[in-house]
N, C-alpha and C positions, 0 to 999 in steps of 0.2 A: 715380508717384502716381496718374495716371489709371488705370493697369492695376490697382492695388490697389483703387481705388474701384469699378471695373467688376467685379472678382472678388467684393467684398463685396455689391454689388447683386445679382449672379447667385446667390450663395449664399442671400441673403434671399428671392429669387424662388422658388428651389427649395424652401426651407423652407416658404414660404406655400402653394405648390402641394401639397406633401406633407401639409399639415394640412387641406386641403379635405375636407369631409364633407357628403354630402347629408342634410338633415334633413327628414323628412316630418312635417308638422303635421296632425294629425287634427282638422279643424274640424267634422266631422259626428258630433257626440256625442249627438245627440238623435233619437229615433225620429220618422219623419214624422208630422205631425199634420194632421188635416182643417182646412181653412180655409174658412169660410163668409162670403162677401162679399155681405151682404144689406142694401144701402143703397137704400131706396126714396126717390126724389127726384121732387118735384112742382114743375116749373117754373111760375111764375106765368103765367096766361093760357093754359095748356094743359090738356087733359083729365087728363093723368097716368095714362092707362089702360095704357100700355106700360111694363112694368117688367122688370128682369132681375136674377137672382141667380146668382152664380158659385160653383162648388165646385172646390177644388183641394187638393193636399197640399203641405206644406212640402218643400223639397228641400235638398240639401247645398250648402255654400258654393261648390263648384267647378262645380255643375250649373247651366247657364244656362236649361235647359228647365223650365217649371213643369208638374208632373204634374196633369192635369185629372181630374175625377171624373165618371163617367157612371153612369147607372142609379139615381139617387136619386129619391125621391118628395118633392116640395116643395109646400106650400100655406100660405097666410096666411088666418087667420080674424079678422074684425073683431068689435067688441062688439055689432054688430047681426046677428051670425050669418051674415054673408056669407062665402063661401069662395072664395078665388082660387087657382086651380091654376097652378103654374109647370111648363111642359113643356120638356123638353130640346130645344134647337134643333139645327141642323146643325153648330153650333160646339160641340165637346166641352166639357163642364163648364159650359155656359151654359144657364140655364133661364129661359124667358120666359113672362110673363103679358100678355095683350092686353086684358083687361077689368077691370083693377084700378080700384077706386073710392076715391080719396083724400078723406077728410073730416077737416078740422082738429079737433084735440083728441080724436079718436077713438082708442081703444086697438086695437092689432093684435097678433095672436100668430102667430109663425112656427113651422112644424113641418117638420123635415127628417128623413126616414127613409132611412137608408143603412147598409149592411153590418151589419144586425141591431141597429142602434142608432137611438134617437130623440133628436133635438136640438130644443129649444124656447127661445123668448125672447118677451117681451112688451114693447112700446114704444108711445109715444103720438106721433101725427103733430103736429109743432110748426109753428106759423106763422112767417113772417118778414116784416118791413117791406120795402117796395120800396127800391131804391137811389135816393137823391135826386139825386146828382150825383157826378162824378169830377173831381178837380182835379190838376193837374201842377205841380210846382215843380222847376226846373232848378238846377244848380250849387250843390248842398248837400253836407253831410257834411264830414268832416275835411279831405279833399283838395279840396273844392269841385267835384268832377267827377261827383257822383252825381245821380240824378234821383229825386224822390219822387212816388208816385202815392197820392192820398188818396181813398178811397171812402166817401162820406157816406151815412148812413141815420138815421132817427128812431125811437127806441125808443117803444113804445106807452105806457109809464108806469103801466100798471095791473097788471102781473104781473111776476114775476121771470123774466127771459128769458136765454137763452144762444144764442150765435151762432158760426158757423164760416165764416171766410173761406177761399176757395181762390183764390190768385193764380197765373196761368199766363202769363208772358211768352213770346213766340214764340222767344226765343233759347235756351230750354231745354225738354227733354222732361219734366222733373220739376217739378210744381207745388209751391208753397209754401203751407202751411196756418197759420192763426192763429185760435185760439179766444178768445172774448171773452164776458164776462158784464156785465150792465147795472147792477151793484150801485152804481157810482159815477156813473151818468148816467141814472138812471130818468127816462123821459119826455123826454129831451133828444136833440139831434142829436149823433152821434158818428161817427168815421171809423175805417176800417182802413187801416193804413199799410204801403206797400211801398217799399223804397229799394234802388237798385242803380246801379252805375257802368257796367252793361252795357246799359242801356236806350238806344235810339237812335231818332231820328225815323223814322216810317213803320212801326215794329214794332207788331204786335198785342199787346194786353195784356188777357187775359181775367180777369174777376172774377166769382166766384160767392159769394153770401151766402146761408147756410142757417140756418134756425131749428132748434135741436137741444135735446135734453133735458139736464137737469143731469148725469145719469149719463154720457151720451155726451160732454158737455163735459169731465168729469173724465178719461174714457178718452183723449180726444184730447190733452188737456194732457200726460198721461204719455207718449203716443206721440211727440208733438212734442218733448218734452224729451229722450227717449232718442235720437231720430234726429238731434238737433242741427239742427232745422228752420230755426233762425234763420241758420244758415250754409249753407243750400242743400240740406239733406237732405230726405228725404221720409218721413213716418210710415208709409208703406205699403211701404217697403223692409224687408228683414229686420232687425228690431230686435236690439239686443245683449242683451235680456232678454225673457222671455216675458210678455206682457201679456194677461191674461184679459179677454175681453169679457163680454157679457151672455147669451151662448148657453150653455145647459146640456145636457149629455148625461144624459137622464133614465134611460137604461139602465145607464150606468156613469159616475157623476159624476166619478171620478178621470180618466177619459179624455175630458177636455173639449176642445172645438175652439178654434181661433183665429178671430178675426173678430168682427164686431158686427152686430146687427140694429138699424137706425135708420130713422126716417121723418122727412123734412124737406121743408117747402115751401122753395123757393129762388128767388132773383132773379139774373139773369145779365146781364152787360154785356160787350161787346167794345169796348175803347177803343183808339184809334190814337194812339200816342205822337207828340208834336210837338216 
C-alpha cells in the first residue's frame, strides 16, 4: 500500500512539473511621462528663500532607478512680476532657487521649458495655523495595543481652509498623508490622528501641517484613496491609475505631465514617543 501511495505521489509530481510554464506579465504598458515635483514649502519662522523643483520620468514596474531629467529651464513668476529662476544643481534632475520670496495669498505661476514643450501652472500660497500641541494616548484600538498621536491646531474661522498632514514615524521610510477641510470645525480647535501598534517609547514622530488650496486638497484625496494610504501606502508611490495634476502642457495638451505645482506655508514638530 505504501508503494502504491509513493507511485501515485511520484506520478502527480511529474505531472505538475510537466505543466509548469513561465508566464511573462507586461506591466510596462504606458509610455514614460514627465513628472514635475514642484512643491514650494515655507516653514514658519524661516525665510523660505531656498526651494527645489525636481524633474523625472516615470519608469517601468521592474525598474528601481528613477530616470532624472536634465537640461530644463524652470522659473516661477509671482503676481508682483518677480521672477525666480531654478538652476539645475549638481544633483541630476534637481533645480534650485536661492532667492525665492514667499508671500501669503499671492499667486505664483510655474513655467517649465523642456524638450520643445512648455508646461505651466498657477497656484496661490496658502497659510497654515501653528500646531498647538501634540498628545499621546496608549493602549487603544481593538487589541488595546495601539498608540494614538493627536496633533492639535486651531482653524482661523474666517475663510474656507484646507490642510494636509504628513506623519513620519521613525520605524518606516514611507510617510502617511491625511487631507482635511474645515467645513465642520470652522474657527475651532481640531486634530489630526495617527494610530499604530508599531509606535514605541523613544521613537521620533515627525508631524508636518500644511495649508493647501482646494484644488490640491481634491488631488491629494484622490491620490491617498488610490494608494490605500490608511493602510500604510504612500500617495507618491506609483498609483494604480493616472491622476492628472494642475500642470498643463501648453505646446501639446494631450501630452500632459504628472505631478502638481503647490505652495504651502507649513508648521513642523518632532515628537518623541513616550
